[in-house]
N, C-alpha and C positions, 0 to 999 in steps of 0.2 A: 504493500499500500504506500502511496506517495506521501510525503510530508505535506502539510497544509500549504496551499498556493492560492493565488488570487489572479484573476483576469480583469485588468483595469481598463478604463476608457473604452468600454464596449457598450453597444446598444443591446438592450435586453428585449426580446419578444416574450411577453408573458400575458396569457389570458386574453389574447387578441389585441393588445396594446404594445406600443413601442416605448421603451424607457431609455432615453439617450444618456450618454456619458455616465454610465453606471460601473458598478464593481460587483463581481461575483467571487466569493470565497469558498473553496472546496476543501473539506477535511474528512478523513476517513470514509471517503466514498459518497459523502453527503454534502448538500449545500449548507454552509455555515451562515452565510449572509448573501443577500442580493438587493442592491439599492444604491443610494448615493454614497460616493466614497466617504464623505465627511461623517456619515452615521455608522461607518463600519467599526468593528472591534480592532483592538490593537493589531497593526500590520507589520511592526517592526520585525525585521529578520525574516519575513515571509517571502517566498519566491513570488515575484510579480511577472505576470505575462502581459505584454502590451497589446491590447485588443483594439487600438485605435483604427477606425475605418471598418471595423468587423461587427457582426452581430452574433449573439448567443441565443439559442432557442432550446425548448425542450426537445428530447430526442423523438424522432418520428416512430409511429406505430402503424403497421400495416395490418389491417383486419382481413384482407383477402389477397393471398399471395400463393399461387399454385406451384411455384418453382422458378428456377432461373439458372444461369451459368451452366446451361446444358443439362440440368437435372429436372425432372418431372416428380413431384411428391407422390401423386397417385400411382404412378407406375413403380417408383422406387423411393418408398418412405424413409429407407435408410439413408438417404442422401441429405436428410435434414441438417446435420451438423456442418456438412461441407458447404452447403449453401449459406447457412447462417453466418459463416466467417466472412463472407463478402459483403453482407448487407450494410455494415456501418459506413462503407464507402459511399452509400446513397443517403446517409443520415438516419437510417433505420436502426433503432436499438432494440426493438421487439416486434414480434409478428405472430399471426396465427397461420400456420401452414394450412393451406386449403385443399380439400380433397374432393374431386368431382365424383359424379355418380359412378358406383362400383357395385359389383355383386355384393349382397349382404354379407356373405360368408367372408369377404375380403376385409371387412372393417375391424374385427378384433385384432388382426395382425397389424393393420395400420395404426390403430391406437396404441398398441404395445410398442411400436417404433417411436411414437411421440413420447411415450413415457420414458423409454430408454434415453432418448435424446435430452429430455429434461433432466433426468437423473444425472447424466453426464455433465450437464452445464452446471448443476447444483455443486458438483465436486471440483469443477474446473475454474480457470480464471475468467475474467469478464471481457474476453477477447472477441466474442461474437454476439450477434443480435439474440436476445432471449426469446425462446420458444414458449409462448404463453398458453398453449393448448391448441386444440384442433378447431378448424372451421369445416363443418360437414355441408358441402354444397350439393345436395341430392341425397338419396334418390327420390325424395318425395316432391317431385316437381311436375309440372303440367306439360304433357308431350307437345301441345301447341306452342309452348314457349321454351322449347328445349335447349336452344343455343347450341353449343358444342357437346352437349351431354348426350350419351347413348340412350334413347328412350326405351329400348327393349328391357332396361334394367330399372325403370321407374316403378315405384311401389306407393301404395297408401301408407301413411304413418300410423299404422295400427301397432298395438302393443307387441305382437309377435315380431314385427320388423324393428321396432325400436330396441328390443332386447339385444340386437346385434352390436349396439353401441355402448356396451358396458366395457370399462367403467366410465360412467357418464361424467365423472369429475374432470376427465381430460378433454371433454367436449365443451368448448367455451361458447361456440356459436353454431347454430344450425339453420340452414336456409330451407324453407319449404313453401309449397303453394298452398294457401289457406283454403282453396276450393276442393282440395282432395278429401276423400272420405276419411273421416277420423282426425282431420287436422286440428280442429278447435280443441278437441280433448287432448291431443298430443301437445299443443301450445300450453295449455294449463299445466299438464304434468311436467313437461320440461322446464318451464320457467319456475315452477315450485322447486325444482332441484338446482336452481341457480344457472340454468343455461339460457343464453340470450337466443331468442327465436327471431329469425329474420324472414321477412316476406320477399320471395324472389322467384324468377322463372315461372310467372303466374299470369293467368287471365282473369284474376279476380276484379270484380267491379266494386262500386262504392260500398254496397251493403256487405259483401264478403270481406272486404278490407277492414271496415269498422268492426265487424264481428271478431277478426283476428286481432286487432288492436285491443278490443275489450277483454279478450281472452289472455292477453299478456304479450303479444308480439310487439317489439320495441325498436326493431332495426329493419331496414330494407336493403337488399343486395343489389348493387349496381343500378341505382335509380335510371329509369328510361329503358335500360337494355333488358330484353326478354321479359317485358311487362306490357300488359294492356294499356294502351295510350290513352290520352284524354281527348274528348270532343266537347264542343260547347253545350251539347245537351247530355253528355255522359262523361262524367269526370274520370271514370275508369280507375285503375289502380294508381297511375301516375298522378292524376289530378287530386285524388284522395290523399295521397302522401304529401303533396306539396302544400295542401291546406290544413294538414293535421298538426297538432301541437304535441303529440306523443311520440312520434317516430323520428329516429335519426337515420340518415340515408347515406350509404356508400356511394361515391361518384368517381367514375374513371375519366380523368381529365387529360386524355391524350390527343384531343382533337380528332379522333377517329370514331371511338365509341359513342361520343356525345358532341353535337355541334356546339361550337363556342357560345352561341346566342342561348342555347338551352342551358349551358352551364351558368350563364349569367341569370337566367330565369330561376334556376334552383337556388342560386346565392341570394337572390332578391326575396324569394319565398321563405328560405330556411335559415339563412345567415350562417355565420361561422360556428355556431353552437349546435347545429343539427345537420351538418355535413362532415363526413369523414372521407378524406382523400384515400382511395384505394388504388393499388396498381393492377390487381387481377393479372399480375405477370405470370407468364409460363416460361417453360424451359429455355426459349430463345432470348430471354432478357439477358443483356450483358454478353450476348454472343453475335456472330455474324449472320447475315441472311442465309437461309438454307431450309432444310427439312428437319422438323423436330416432331415430338409427340406430346400430346396431352391425354393422359390415360393411355388407351390403346389406339388412339386415332392419330393419323398423320396430319401435321400442321405445315403449311408452307408459309415461310417468313420472307417477305419482300416489301419494299416501299413502306417500311415502318409499320406494317400490319402482319398479324398472325391469323390465318384462315385455314379452315378445312378445305378439302379439295373442291367442295361445292360452293365455296365463297363465304361460308359462315364465319363470322368473327370467333376466334377460339382464344380468349384471353388477349393479353397485350404484351408488349415488350417495354412497357413504361417503367421508369425508375421513380421512386417517391420524390427525389429532389426535382426531377422534371415536372412532376405533378404540381408541386408547390409554385414553381415558376409559371407554369401554364394557368394555374388558378388565378394568379394575379393578372396575367395578360388577357384571359378570356373574360373574367367576371368584373374587373375593376376593383376587386377588393384590395385591401392593404397587404403588404407582406406579412404583417403580424397576424392578420386574420386567416391568410393561407396557411400560416405555420400551425395556428390553433387547429385547423382542420386535419393537419397531419400529425398532431401530437396530443394536445389536451382533449379534444372531443373524443378521439378513439380511446383515451385512457378513461374517460367518463362513461363511455358505452360498455367497457369491460369492468367498471367499478374499481379501477386501481388508481384513480385520480387523487387518492390520499397519499400515495407514495411516489408517484412519477407523473410526468405530463405537465409539471409546473416548474418554474424557477423560483422557489420558495425555501426558506430555512427548514431544514429537517427532511427535505425531499432527496431522493437518490440523485446524484449528479450525473443524470443521463442527459447529455447535452450535445448540441451540434454548433459548430462555429461556421458562419456563413460569410462570404465576401459580399460586396454591395450589389452583386448580380444574383444573389441567392444560391451561389454554388458552394457545395460543401468543401471546407478546408480541413476540418478535423472533427472527430466524433469521439465523445467521452461516454463510457458505460461505467456507472458506479465510480466516477471520478478518474478512470484510467483511460488514457488516449489509446484508441483502437484504430 
């Protein structure tokens, strides 16, 4: 563990606000102080890092990440640790590995790999992005909104199917279509056990969406994509989400999945406290164009897109630091607001915002240093530069 040190003359992005000419003190992996230098505790003999012209943000958290750097988590869940080592370079300090629709009998092995990777990280140093649990995206989806998922494996979320997802403690987020048989009961059971239920890959209308929210669904998977769209006489799933006060929405801001004007619309409706930037990245993220896989399906990556052979989008090659920059460019939000969508808001969704996702005394020193163009210069996890 490093000796106490301070980053001085730096701009802090905290809770959607920018605090200029500030100081952050880090000690024993935690933030000891953040604020005006004149209010700081004794700094004599402390190592000082000059942060002039730079900004410090809470570390980014990706709630939907299918893989990257040549590895697909659904096909090879044993690759979790290898991929996690690369993510701090994009500002990501923690993530939910996301697994697309698979045979039910495959999930116990997938979840065991997540448990093994988490146990290794608990014993090891803080040199890679933390694995916070699994995001299960499918198989409880609508075949009419299947995206890149294999619809022959879709199921209703009935108790017999849910039994394959033990131990449930490792499942942090589960995406389902609320119109499927048994979905409302499943939402109630899962949320009672601490699992965040997300609405996605769904043709639900207003009534079904509101029923799901009443049952406990509190998140939406990649807003606009694989969703029943809105019309002026039918708000559909998208319109209901945009006008709801109870649901936070993931948003893929790569300029391909969602038109920039629709990104701006989402920002104006939801603000920085109800959008989480997600990458939905797949194996080709961080790799050159070519052919890759998502699950067992072949994906062709060219022109900055990842598509199945029939042209269907199959995840993205977006990095989280790119998503932050794109959010500012597309929506007109401030850099501090875009940073919140990548850090504090996902921490709130997961219920871990009491320990990370803020630059406040007592919080884990999970930090990103950015230049004035929002490019990542350095990432700290628990106070250690990684």
